[in-house]
PyMOL commands that place a pseudoatom at each C-alpha (Angstrom):
pseudoatom trace, name=CA, resn=MET, resi=1, chain=A, elem=C, hetatm=0, pos=[-0.526, 18.844, 6.257]
pseudoatom trace, name=CA, resn=ASP, resi=2, chain=A, elem=C, hetatm=0, pos=[1.150, 20.088, 9.288]
pseudoatom trace, name=CA, resn=ALA, resi=3, chain=A, elem=C, hetatm=0, pos=[3.272, 17.991, 11.940]
pseudoatom trace, name=CA, resn=ASP, resi=4, chain=A, elem=C, hetatm=0, pos=[0.189, 18.091, 14.468]
pseudoatom trace, name=CA, resn=THR, resi=5, chain=A, elem=C, hetatm=0, pos=[-2.008, 16.571, 12.077]
pseudoatom trace, name=CA, resn=HIS, resi=6, chain=A, elem=C, hetatm=0, pos=[0.345, 13.983, 11.146]
pseudoatom trace, name=CA, resn=ASP, resi=7, chain=A, elem=C, hetatm=0, pos=[1.216, 13.081, 14.765]
pseudoatom trace, name=CA, resn=GLN, resi=8, chain=A, elem=C, hetatm=0, pos=[-2.797, 12.736, 15.643]
pseudoatom trace, name=CA, resn=ARG, resi=9, chain=A, elem=C, hetatm=0, pos=[-3.292, 9.893, 13.242]
pseudoatom trace, name=CA, resn=SER, resi=10, chain=A, elem=C, hetatm=0, pos=[-3.384, 6.594, 14.618]
pseudoatom trace, name=CA, resn=PRO, resi=11, chain=A, elem=C, hetatm=0, pos=[-0.468, 3.999, 13.697]
pseudoatom trace, name=CA, resn=GLN, resi=12, chain=A, elem=C, hetatm=0, pos=[-3.211, 1.906, 11.864]
pseudoatom trace, name=CA, resn=ARG, resi=13, chain=A, elem=C, hetatm=0, pos=[-4.250, 4.661, 9.716]
pseudoatom trace, name=CA, resn=ARG, resi=14, chain=A, elem=C, hetatm=0, pos=[-0.592, 5.636, 9.036]
pseudoatom trace, name=CA, resn=LEU, resi=15, chain=A, elem=C, hetatm=0, pos=[0.397, 1.936, 8.235]
pseudoatom trace, name=CA, resn=ILE, resi=16, chain=A, elem=C, hetatm=0, pos=[-2.470, 1.577, 5.770]
pseudoatom trace, name=CA, resn=GLU, resi=17, chain=A, elem=C, hetatm=0, pos=[-1.246, 4.985, 4.079]
pseudoatom trace, name=CA, resn=LEU, resi=18, chain=A, elem=C, hetatm=0, pos=[2.380, 3.422, 3.971]
pseudoatom trace, name=CA, resn=GLN, resi=19, chain=A, elem=C, hetatm=0, pos=[1.122, 0.224, 2.553]
pseudoatom trace, name=CA, resn=ILE, resi=20, chain=A, elem=C, hetatm=0, pos=[-0.868, 1.998, -0.421]
pseudoatom trace, name=CA, resn=GLU, resi=21, chain=A, elem=C, hetatm=0, pos=[2.303, 4.256, -0.965]
pseudoatom trace, name=CA, resn=HIS, resi=22, chain=A, elem=C, hetatm=0, pos=[4.563, 1.027, -1.150]
pseudoatom trace, name=CA, resn=ALA, resi=23, chain=A, elem=C, hetatm=0, pos=[2.307, -0.706, -3.395]
pseudoatom trace, name=CA, resn=ASP, resi=24, chain=A, elem=C, hetatm=0, pos=[2.078, 2.316, -5.753]
pseudoatom trace, name=CA, resn=LEU, resi=25, chain=A, elem=C, hetatm=0, pos=[5.925, 2.241, -5.664]
pseudoatom trace, name=CA, resn=ASP, resi=26, chain=A, elem=C, hetatm=0, pos=[6.007, -1.384, -6.425]
pseudoatom trace, name=CA, resn=ALA, resi=27, chain=A, elem=C, hetatm=0, pos=[3.635, -0.872, -9.595]
pseudoatom trace, name=CA, resn=MET, resi=28, chain=A, elem=C, hetatm=0, pos=[5.769, 2.073, -10.707]
pseudoatom trace, name=CA, resn=ILE, resi=29, chain=A, elem=C, hetatm=0, pos=[9.016, 0.129, -10.212]
pseudoatom trace, name=CA, resn=ASP, resi=30, chain=A, elem=C, hetatm=0, pos=[7.751, -3.077, -12.109]
pseudoatom trace, name=CA, resn=GLN, resi=31, chain=A, elem=C, hetatm=0, pos=[6.469, -1.150, -14.811]
pseudoatom trace, name=CA, resn=ALA, resi=32, chain=A, elem=C, hetatm=0, pos=[9.563, 0.847, -15.268]
pseudoatom trace, name=CA, resn=SER, resi=33, chain=A, elem=C, hetatm=0, pos=[11.618, -2.516, -15.316]
pseudoatom trace, name=CA, resn=GLU, resi=34, chain=A, elem=C, hetatm=0, pos=[9.380, -3.890, -18.115]
pseudoatom trace, name=CA, resn=ASN, resi=35, chain=A, elem=C, hetatm=0, pos=[9.701, -0.795, -20.101]
pseudoatom trace, name=CA, resn=ALA, resi=36, chain=A, elem=C, hetatm=0, pos=[13.308, -0.024, -20.798]
pseudoatom trace, name=CA, resn=GLY, resi=37, chain=A, elem=C, hetatm=0, pos=[12.968, 3.588, -21.543]
pseudoatom trace, name=CA, resn=GLY, resi=38, chain=A, elem=C, hetatm=0, pos=[10.223, 4.029, -18.823]
pseudoatom trace, name=CA, resn=LEU, resi=39, chain=A, elem=C, hetatm=0, pos=[12.493, 5.724, -16.117]
pseudoatom trace, name=CA, resn=ASP, resi=40, chain=A, elem=C, hetatm=0, pos=[16.075, 6.894, -15.888]
pseudoatom trace, name=CA, resn=GLU, resi=41, chain=A, elem=C, hetatm=0, pos=[18.436, 4.856, -13.597]
pseudoatom trace, name=CA, resn=LEU, resi=42, chain=A, elem=C, hetatm=0, pos=[18.878, 7.706, -11.003]
pseudoatom trace, name=CA, resn=ARG, resi=43, chain=A, elem=C, hetatm=0, pos=[14.905, 7.966, -10.646]
pseudoatom trace, name=CA, resn=LEU, resi=44, chain=A, elem=C, hetatm=0, pos=[14.709, 4.455, -10.324]
pseudoatom trace, name=CA, resn=ARG, resi=45, chain=A, elem=C, hetatm=0, pos=[17.426, 4.011, -7.573]
pseudoatom trace, name=CA, resn=ARG, resi=46, chain=A, elem=C, hetatm=0, pos=[15.559, 6.950, -5.718]
pseudoatom trace, name=CA, resn=LEU, resi=47, chain=A, elem=C, hetatm=0, pos=[12.075, 4.968, -5.990]
pseudoatom trace, name=CA, resn=LYS, resi=48, chain=A, elem=C, hetatm=0, pos=[13.694, 1.700, -4.735]
pseudoatom trace, name=CA, resn=LYS, resi=49, chain=A, elem=C, hetatm=0, pos=[15.379, 3.653, -1.935]
pseudoatom trace, name=CA, resn=ARG, resi=50, chain=A, elem=C, hetatm=0, pos=[12.008, 5.198, -0.876]
pseudoatom trace, name=CA, resn=ARG, resi=51, chain=A, elem=C, hetatm=0, pos=[10.435, 1.744, -1.068]
pseudoatom trace, name=CA, resn=LEU, resi=52, chain=A, elem=C, hetatm=0, pos=[12.969, 0.544, 1.517]
pseudoatom trace, name=CA, resn=ALA, resi=53, chain=A, elem=C, hetatm=0, pos=[12.349, 3.441, 3.661]
pseudoatom trace, name=CA, resn=LEU, resi=54, chain=A, elem=C, hetatm=0, pos=[8.609, 2.733, 3.559]
pseudoatom trace, name=CA, resn=ARG, resi=55, chain=A, elem=C, hetatm=0, pos=[9.133, -0.937, 4.479]
pseudoatom trace, name=CA, resn=ASP, resi=56, chain=A, elem=C, hetatm=0, pos=[11.249, 0.092, 7.410]
pseudoatom trace, name=CA, resn=GLU, resi=57, chain=A, elem=C, hetatm=0, pos=[8.631, 2.325, 8.733]
pseudoatom trace, name=CA, resn=MET, resi=58, chain=A, elem=C, hetatm=0, pos=[6.041, -0.250, 8.198]
pseudoatom trace, name=CA, resn=ALA, resi=59, chain=A, elem=C, hetatm=0, pos=[7.970, -2.678, 10.286]
pseudoatom trace, name=CA, resn=ARG, resi=60, chain=A, elem=C, hetatm=0, pos=[8.447, 0.071, 13.041]
pseudoatom trace, name=CA, resn=LEU, resi=61, chain=A, elem=C, hetatm=0, pos=[4.605, 0.771, 13.130]
pseudoatom trace, name=CA, resn=HIS, resi=62, chain=A, elem=C, hetatm=0, pos=[4.100, -3.026, 13.249]
pseudoatom trace, name=CA, resn=TRP, resi=63, chain=A, elem=C, hetatm=0, pos=[6.307, -3.168, 16.283]
pseudoatom trace, name=CA, resn=LEU, resi=64, chain=A, elem=C, hetatm=0, pos=[4.728, -0.236, 17.932]
pseudoatom trace, name=CA, resn=MET, resi=65, chain=A, elem=C, hetatm=0, pos=[1.062, -1.759, 17.506]
pseudoatom trace, name=CA, resn=ASP, resi=66, chain=A, elem=C, hetatm=0, pos=[2.292, -5.260, 18.519]
pseudoatom trace, name=CA, resn=PRO, resi=67, chain=A, elem=C, hetatm=0, pos=[5.458, -5.302, 20.568]
pseudoatom trace, name=CA, resn=LYS, resi=68, chain=A, elem=C, hetatm=0, pos=[6.876, -8.760, 21.122]
pseudoatom trace, name=CA, resn=GLU, resi=69, chain=A, elem=C, hetatm=0, pos=[8.344, -8.057, 24.585]
pseudoatom trace, name=CA, resn=PRO, resi=70, chain=A, elem=C, hetatm=0, pos=[5.858, -7.842, 27.456]
pseudoatom trace, name=CA, resn=ALA, resi=71, chain=A, elem=C, hetatm=0, pos=[5.645, -4.073, 28.607]
for i in range(1, 71): cmd.bond("trace and resi %d" % i, "trace and resi %d" % (i + 1))
show_as sticks, trace
zoom trace
């Protein structure tokens, strides 16, 4: 996927994609936490960092779609 294709997506569609990825990461992190030998600590930290980045991007998209300040 090139940058032009990525930029042509609607914010709503991108938000849905991010929400799906975030939910997948949540499931992976939960599963790894339950299984002591599931993931090494470095990989777990990377997953959590990616999950936070997704949350930030979702918040940004929410703001773009519904800004609180009048235009």
